[in-house]
N, C-alpha and C positions, 0 to 999 in steps of 0.2 A: 504494500500500500504506500502511496506517495506521502511524503512528509506533510503534515498539516501545519499551515502557517496562519497565524492570527496577527492582524495589524493592531497597533495600540499607540497611545501617546502618553507621555509621562504626566503626572499630576502632582501638584504641590499643595493643594488645598484639601482639607478633610472636613467631615461633619455631615449631618443628615441633610442639611439644606443643599450642600454641594452635590450629594448623591442624588437628591430629587431632581436637581437641574440636569444632571447627566442623563438620568433615565428619560426625561422629557425629550432629550435630543437623540434617543436611541442608543445611548451608551450606558455602561454600568462600571462602577469602581472595582478595581482588583488590586492585588498585591503579589509581587514576586519576592520570595525569600529563599534562602539557602542555608547550608550548614554553618556558614560563618556568622549568621545572624543579621546580615545586612538586608534591607528591604527596599524595593522599588515600587512606588505607587503608580499605577497606570489606569487608563480608561480603555475599555474594550467595546467594540461594536456588538450589540445584542444579537442582531440577525446573523452576523458572521459566526459568532460563537455557537448559537443554537443550531445553525446549519452544520457545523463541524462536530457537534456533540454526539451525534449518532454514531460517529466513527471513533469516538474516544473511549478508551477503557482505563482501568487503573494502571495499566502498564504502557500506555501510549505516551511516547515522547513527542511533544509538538514544539514548534518554534514560534516565539512571540517576537515580531519585528516591530521595534519602537521607531517612531518617526525621527528620532534624533540620530538614527543610523545604527544603533546597537541592537543586537538580537540575543535572545535567551532560549536555551533548550530547557523545557520544563515538563513536569507532570501537573495534571489538575489534581490538587489535593482536597479541595472542598468547594462546593457551590451552594450558595444560599439562594433559595427561591421563595417567592410569595406562595403561601399555602393555599390561597384561593385561586389565583390565575396562573401559577407556575412561572411568573415572570422572574428572570434572573436578577437578583439584587446585588450579589457580590461574589467574587471568586478568589480563592487562594491558589497560587501556582508555586511549585517547588522547583528551584533551579537545579539541574544536574550538571556535573562537571565531567568532561570527557575522560579524565585520567583518574577518577575516583569511583570505586565500586559502589553500586547502589543495591538496595533491596526493594523488590517489588513483587506484587501478586499478579501472576499472569493467568488470564482466562484460558480454560480448556475448551477446545472445539472438537466435539464428537462427530464423527461421520461414519457411515456404513450401516448396513442392516444385518445385525448378528444372525448367524446360523441358528443359535439357540432360541432366538425369538421366533424364527420361522418354524421351529420345532415345537412351539408352544410355551416357551419360557418367558419370563418377565425380566425386562432390563431395568437395572437400578444404577443410578449415577450419583453416588454419595458426595463426590468432591467435584467442585466446579472451577477451582483455581489452584495454582501451585505457587508457593513463595520461593523466589530464587534470589541469588546474589551474583552480580557480574558487572563488568564495565558497561556503560550505556550503549556502546556500539554492538554489544552482543545480546542485548535484551530482546527476546522474541516478542513480537506483537501479540502472539497467541501460541498455544500449544495444540497441535493437531494430533488427535488420537483416532486411529482406525480400528473400529470394533467389529468389522465385517466377519472375521474368523472366530469370533467368540461363541463358544458352544455352551450348552446348559451346564451349570456348576463350574464354569470357568470365570476368571476375573483378570482384570488388569490393574496393577498397583503402580504407585508413583515410582517405585524402584525399576519398573519396566521402561520408563521414559528414557530416551536418548537425546539429551539436549546439547551434547558436545562438551569438550573439556573446558571451555571458557565460561560455562554456566554452572554454578553450584546450586543444587537443590536444597532448600532449607526445610521444606515440609517433610513430615515423617514418611519414611520409605514404605512402611506397611499400609499406608492409607490406600483404600480401594477407590479407583477412579470409575470403573465400570464392572458390573457383574451380571450374569444371567442366571436365573434360578427358576425352578418350577413354582407355581402358585401353591399356597399352603394346602389346599384340598388335594391337588395332584401329588404333592410331596407326601402327604399322609397316605394316600392310596398306594403310591410306589413303595413306601416303607412297609405297609401291611402286606403287599404282594411279596416283597422280599422276605419278610418274616415267615409267611405261609410256605414259601418255597424251601426255606431253610429248616423248618420244623418237620421232623419225620411223622408220617401218618401213624396213628395208634394201631397196635396189632389187634386183629379181630379175635374175639373170645370164642373158644371152642365150646 
């Protein structure tokens, strides 16, 4: 996916009255901060941000291009919205540094129709994201997991992921990403049939 770029301009004034004036002009106030504690106050176009938001996840690095010529590589850390009309009121962006490892939660993208589901099993997806640590340039926008070959009573764990030597997985390796199992009723029937087969028939009395 192409890098998302948002245009912005620096802001020197703060306060609720300033924020209201911004919103009337189609802008909203935002802040860029980083690990050093320095902050940059900016104004962002509402329509531009909302249009890009559908492609932004917790692991998406986007560029904020400020009109003074400086640009920032950032994550969206927090967005405040009006609870009535969902209007964007404020946003916090966290600046990432090219040579500093970061931690992020990357969304899992499941694809494929499991064999086990076609055989009557039920698919469960307990985990939807994985926490990783890496340099920004190695951060995957998402993690694709193919579950087409998954049969009944089979599962895929976080330890089964191959994200490359430059990405360290922080989530527990035993966590299950996807599994296929029979429904409870079918499982009980299967267990009863197994038990009946394993139990010898009683001897007839003479």
